[in-house]
N, CA, C and O atoms as CSV, one atom per row, in Angstrom:
chain,resi,resn,atom,element,x,y,z
A,1,UNK,N,N,110.991,-67.355,75.747
A,1,UNK,CA,C,109.480,-67.110,75.350
A,1,UNK,C,C,109.010,-68.502,75.287
A,1,UNK,O,O,107.839,-68.623,75.649
A,2,UNK,N,N,109.567,-69.525,74.948
A,2,UNK,CA,C,109.164,-70.896,75.021
A,2,UNK,C,C,108.618,-71.240,76.466
A,2,UNK,O,O,107.536,-71.827,76.459
A,3,UNK,N,N,109.015,-71.053,77.348
A,3,UNK,CA,C,108.736,-71.104,78.741
A,3,UNK,C,C,107.244,-70.515,78.988
A,3,UNK,O,O,106.303,-71.201,79.386
A,4,UNK,N,N,107.186,-69.196,78.701
A,4,UNK,CA,C,105.915,-68.527,78.819
A,4,UNK,C,C,104.796,-69.044,78.137
A,4,UNK,O,O,103.672,-69.053,78.640
A,5,UNK,N,N,105.080,-69.520,76.899
A,5,UNK,CA,C,104.063,-70.403,76.364
A,5,UNK,C,C,103.598,-71.959,77.071
A,5,UNK,O,O,102.504,-72.509,76.944
A,6,UNK,N,N,104.649,-72.395,77.748
A,6,UNK,CA,C,104.201,-73.727,78.377
A,6,UNK,C,C,103.424,-73.203,79.695
A,6,UNK,O,O,102.396,-73.796,80.022
A,7,UNK,N,N,103.866,-72.158,80.424
A,7,UNK,CA,C,103.180,-71.730,81.415
A,7,UNK,C,C,101.730,-71.337,81.106
A,7,UNK,O,O,100.808,-71.613,81.875
A,8,UNK,N,N,101.574,-70.713,80.005
A,8,UNK,CA,C,100.232,-70.227,79.783
A,8,UNK,C,C,99.471,-71.398,79.159
A,8,UNK,O,O,98.280,-71.136,78.994
A,9,UNK,N,N,99.771,-72.380,78.846
A,9,UNK,CA,C,99.168,-73.653,78.230
A,9,UNK,C,C,98.688,-74.486,79.550
A,9,UNK,O,O,97.705,-75.228,79.530
A,10,UNK,N,N,99.331,-74.317,80.455
A,10,UNK,CA,C,99.292,-75.029,81.781
A,10,UNK,C,C,97.960,-74.400,82.717
A,10,UNK,O,O,97.161,-75.067,83.374
A,11,UNK,N,N,97.994,-72.998,82.563
A,11,UNK,CA,C,97.214,-72.022,83.084
A,11,UNK,C,C,95.813,-72.257,82.408
A,11,UNK,O,O,94.805,-72.518,83.064
A,12,UNK,N,N,95.832,-72.172,81.405
A,12,UNK,CA,C,94.417,-72.341,80.663
A,12,UNK,C,C,93.821,-73.791,80.421
A,12,UNK,O,O,92.655,-73.975,80.074
A,13,UNK,N,N,94.878,-74.946,80.673
A,13,UNK,CA,C,94.403,-76.194,80.957
A,13,UNK,C,C,93.566,-76.293,82.376
A,13,UNK,O,O,92.427,-76.741,82.508
A,14,UNK,N,N,94.273,-75.853,83.221
A,14,UNK,CA,C,93.955,-75.571,84.707
A,14,UNK,C,C,92.380,-74.958,84.647
A,14,UNK,O,O,91.439,-75.514,85.214
A,15,UNK,N,N,92.279,-73.920,83.989
A,15,UNK,CA,C,90.901,-73.247,83.898
A,15,UNK,C,C,89.972,-74.074,83.339
A,15,UNK,O,O,88.912,-74.166,83.959
A,16,UNK,N,N,90.105,-74.790,82.188
A,16,UNK,CA,C,89.298,-75.640,81.467
A,16,UNK,C,C,88.897,-76.654,82.168
A,16,UNK,O,O,87.759,-77.092,81.996
A,17,UNK,N,N,89.732,-77.198,83.059
A,17,UNK,CA,C,89.512,-78.526,83.792
A,17,UNK,C,C,88.432,-77.849,84.989
A,17,UNK,O,O,87.402,-78.476,85.233
A,18,UNK,N,N,88.677,-76.720,85.623
A,18,UNK,CA,C,87.681,-76.367,86.840
A,18,UNK,C,C,86.491,-75.982,86.226
A,18,UNK,O,O,85.451,-76.091,86.876
A,19,UNK,N,N,86.462,-75.548,85.078
A,19,UNK,CA,C,85.156,-74.996,84.243
A,19,UNK,C,C,84.542,-76.237,84.177
A,19,UNK,O,O,83.427,-76.297,84.695
A,20,UNK,N,N,85.067,-77.413,83.581
A,20,UNK,CA,C,84.368,-78.596,83.420
A,20,UNK,C,C,83.714,-79.171,84.487
A,20,UNK,O,O,82.567,-79.605,84.377
A,21,UNK,N,N,84.449,-79.216,85.677
A,21,UNK,CA,C,83.998,-79.798,87.022
A,21,UNK,C,C,82.813,-79.306,87.143
A,21,UNK,O,O,81.805,-80.011,87.201
A,22,UNK,N,N,82.815,-77.628,87.210
A,22,UNK,CA,C,81.687,-77.103,87.731
A,22,UNK,C,C,80.599,-77.367,86.805
A,22,UNK,O,O,79.432,-77.479,87.182
A,23,UNK,N,N,80.982,-77.469,85.564
A,23,UNK,CA,C,79.769,-77.562,84.634
A,23,UNK,C,C,79.105,-79.019,84.751
A,23,UNK,O,O,77.893,-79.076,84.539
A,24,UNK,N,N,79.727,-80.094,85.039
A,24,UNK,CA,C,79.275,-81.268,85.417
A,24,UNK,C,C,78.690,-81.587,86.770
A,24,UNK,O,O,78.023,-82.600,86.981
A,25,UNK,N,N,78.940,-80.776,87.575
A,25,UNK,CA,C,78.425,-80.865,88.954
A,25,UNK,C,C,77.116,-80.277,88.895
A,25,UNK,O,O,76.247,-80.672,89.672
A,26,UNK,N,N,76.870,-79.312,87.998
A,26,UNK,CA,C,75.635,-78.372,87.705
A,26,UNK,C,C,74.739,-79.459,87.259
A,26,UNK,O,O,73.690,-79.600,87.887
A,27,UNK,N,N,75.029,-80.356,86.132
A,27,UNK,CA,C,74.584,-81.103,85.405
A,27,UNK,C,C,73.975,-82.436,86.432
A,27,UNK,O,O,72.833,-82.890,86.376
A,28,UNK,N,N,74.877,-82.811,87.185
A,28,UNK,CA,C,74.432,-83.721,88.039
A,28,UNK,C,C,73.329,-83.226,89.096
A,28,UNK,O,O,72.386,-83.933,89.453
A,29,UNK,N,N,73.555,-82.003,89.521
A,29,UNK,CA,C,72.108,-81.367,90.542
A,29,UNK,C,C,71.079,-81.439,89.593
A,29,UNK,O,O,70.046,-82.006,89.948
A,30,UNK,N,N,71.149,-80.975,88.444
A,30,UNK,CA,C,69.601,-81.029,87.713
A,30,UNK,C,C,69.152,-82.317,87.764
A,30,UNK,O,O,68.082,-82.519,88.338
A,31,UNK,N,N,69.871,-83.416,87.184
A,31,UNK,CA,C,69.404,-84.694,87.166
A,31,UNK,C,C,69.029,-85.305,88.787
A,31,UNK,O,O,68.202,-86.210,88.894
A,32,UNK,N,N,69.459,-84.941,89.556
A,32,UNK,CA,C,69.304,-85.138,90.786
A,32,UNK,C,C,67.761,-84.552,91.399
A,32,UNK,O,O,67.024,-85.174,92.163
A,33,UNK,N,N,67.579,-83.522,90.969
A,33,UNK,CA,C,66.283,-82.748,91.194
A,33,UNK,C,C,65.222,-83.691,90.334
A,33,UNK,O,O,64.303,-84.349,90.823
A,34,UNK,N,N,65.535,-83.605,89.092
A,34,UNK,CA,C,64.563,-84.127,88.157
A,34,UNK,C,C,64.139,-85.674,88.901
A,34,UNK,O,O,62.979,-86.087,88.924
A,35,UNK,N,N,65.136,-86.305,89.402
A,35,UNK,CA,C,64.819,-87.606,89.738
A,35,UNK,C,C,63.977,-87.734,91.281
A,35,UNK,O,O,63.485,-88.748,91.776
A,36,UNK,N,N,64.002,-86.558,91.744
A,36,UNK,CA,C,63.180,-86.369,93.057
A,36,UNK,C,C,63.989,-86.457,94.250
A,36,UNK,O,O,63.378,-86.564,95.314
A,37,UNK,N,N,65.250,-86.432,94.271
A,37,UNK,CA,C,66.425,-86.574,95.151
A,37,UNK,C,C,66.449,-85.026,95.868
A,37,UNK,O,O,65.620,-84.132,95.695
A,38,UNK,N,N,67.605,-85.001,96.684
A,38,UNK,CA,C,67.827,-83.812,97.102
A,38,UNK,C,C,69.521,-83.735,97.149
A,38,UNK,O,O,70.184,-84.656,97.627
A,39,UNK,N,N,70.093,-82.569,96.616
A,39,UNK,CA,C,71.493,-82.576,96.483
A,39,UNK,C,C,72.007,-82.179,97.795
A,39,UNK,O,O,71.542,-81.192,98.364
A,40,UNK,N,N,72.909,-82.865,98.290
A,40,UNK,CA,C,73.503,-82.827,99.598
A,40,UNK,C,C,74.775,-82.116,99.416
A,40,UNK,O,O,75.316,-82.166,98.311
A,41,UNK,N,N,75.375,-81.384,100.494
A,41,UNK,CA,C,76.490,-80.410,100.349
A,41,UNK,C,C,77.801,-81.185,99.779
A,41,UNK,O,O,78.554,-80.686,98.944
A,42,UNK,N,N,77.961,-82.443,100.333
A,42,UNK,CA,C,79.047,-83.051,100.072
A,42,UNK,C,C,79.066,-83.623,98.576
A,42,UNK,O,O,80.168,-84.000,98.177
A,43,UNK,N,N,77.973,-83.734,97.695
A,43,UNK,CA,C,78.126,-83.560,96.321
A,43,UNK,C,C,77.559,-85.033,95.998
A,43,UNK,O,O,78.067,-85.693,95.091
A,44,UNK,N,N,76.630,-85.462,96.669
A,44,UNK,CA,C,75.955,-86.489,96.250
A,44,UNK,C,C,74.338,-86.456,96.392
A,44,UNK,O,O,73.817,-85.550,97.042
A,45,UNK,N,N,73.708,-87.267,95.891
A,45,UNK,CA,C,72.123,-87.128,95.600
A,45,UNK,C,C,71.419,-87.952,96.691
A,45,UNK,O,O,71.377,-89.176,96.562
A,46,UNK,N,N,70.887,-87.379,97.710
A,46,UNK,CA,C,70.179,-88.213,98.590
A,46,UNK,C,C,68.741,-88.263,98.344
A,46,UNK,O,O,68.243,-87.747,97.344
A,47,UNK,N,N,67.847,-89.072,99.524
A,47,UNK,CA,C,66.661,-89.143,99.081
A,47,UNK,C,C,66.015,-87.926,99.981
A,47,UNK,O,O,66.684,-87.339,100.831
A,48,UNK,N,N,64.582,-87.602,99.688
A,48,UNK,CA,C,63.879,-86.717,100.389
A,48,UNK,C,C,63.358,-87.272,101.391
A,48,UNK,O,O,62.665,-86.617,102.169
């Protein structure tokens, strides 16, 4: 049973990390639009 708990913890940590990455990326997209830039597909803010 102990191994199952460790496996479950690893899976939950992975989901939390991925959710955090998407949350932060969305926040960066909003900041880019507010500053007058354009969000490029590669994940950076470019000039219009």
